[in-house]
C-alpha positions as CSV (number, residue, x, y, z in Angstrom):
1,M,63.1,86.1,160.2
2,K,62.2,89.3,158.5
3,K,61.1,92.1,160.9
4,D,58.2,94.2,159.6
5,S,59.0,97.8,160.5
6,L,55.4,99.0,160.6
7,T,54.3,96.1,162.9
8,T,57.2,96.7,165.2
9,A,56.5,100.5,165.3
10,N,52.8,99.9,166.0
11,A,53.6,97.4,168.8
12,V,56.1,99.7,170.5
13,S,53.8,102.7,170.3
14,A,50.8,100.8,171.6
15,T,52.9,99.4,174.5
16,T,54.1,102.9,175.3
17,A,50.5,104.3,175.3
18,I,49.4,101.6,177.8
19,V,52.4,102.2,180.0
20,Y,51.8,106.0,179.9
21,V,48.2,105.7,180.9
22,A,49.1,103.2,183.7
23,C,51.8,105.5,185.0
24,A,49.5,108.5,184.9
25,L,46.9,106.6,186.9
26,F,49.5,105.5,189.4
27,F,50.6,109.1,189.9
28,I,47.0,110.1,190.6
29,L,46.3,107.2,193.0
30,A,49.6,107.1,194.8
31,P,51.5,110.4,194.3
32,G,53.9,109.9,197.3
33,L,54.9,106.4,196.2
34,S,55.2,107.5,192.6
35,M,57.6,110.4,193.6
36,A,59.7,108.0,195.7
37,I,60.0,105.5,192.8
38,T,60.8,108.3,190.3
39,K,63.5,109.6,192.7
40,T,65.2,106.2,192.6
41,W,65.0,106.0,188.8
42,F,66.7,109.4,188.5
43,H,69.6,108.4,190.8
44,G,68.3,110.3,193.9
45,I,67.4,113.6,192.3
46,D,64.6,115.2,194.3
47,I,62.2,115.6,191.5
48,S,59.6,117.1,193.8
49,L,61.6,120.4,193.6
50,I,60.6,120.7,190.0
51,N,57.1,119.2,190.3
52,G,54.7,121.9,189.3
53,R,51.6,119.7,189.7
54,T,50.2,120.5,186.3
55,N,48.1,117.4,186.1
56,T,45.5,118.6,183.6
57,I,43.7,116.7,180.9
58,D,45.5,118.9,178.3
59,S,48.9,117.9,179.7
60,F,47.9,114.2,179.9
61,I,46.7,114.2,176.2
62,L,49.8,116.1,175.0
63,G,52.1,113.7,176.9
64,L,50.2,110.6,175.7
65,V,50.3,111.8,172.1
66,S,53.9,112.9,172.1
67,A,55.1,109.7,173.9
68,T,53.2,107.5,171.5
69,I,54.4,109.3,168.3
70,S,58.0,109.3,169.6
71,S,57.9,105.6,170.5
72,W,56.4,104.8,167.1
73,I,59.4,106.5,165.4
74,V,61.9,104.7,167.7
75,G,60.2,101.4,167.0
76,Y,60.3,101.9,163.2
77,V,63.9,102.9,163.2
78,F,64.8,100.0,165.5
79,A,63.1,97.6,163.1
80,L,65.0,99.1,160.1
81,F,68.3,98.6,161.9
82,Y,67.3,95.1,163.1
83,T,66.5,94.1,159.5
84,S,69.6,95.6,158.2
85,F,71.9,93.9,160.7
86,A,70.1,90.6,160.4
87,K,70.7,90.6,156.6
88,K,74.5,90.8,157.3
89,R,74.6,87.6,159.3
């Protein structure tokens, strides 16, 4: 099966955008639970010590755009490697 690099990159970036928005909403609706979960993901580091509470529309948009673009690049490179490795089988 040939993996289309653009399709993979688009799917990864769209998924990341959806997860980013859901995560942002979760942090707005349940900040305490969100911080507790984040702490477990970072091996117990108390992230509240570095939390500046800069939840602005500008920071949300910058985060969404940068996460989406970064994940598109990762998805594209992943698909290139996948196709390359699949050809060698």
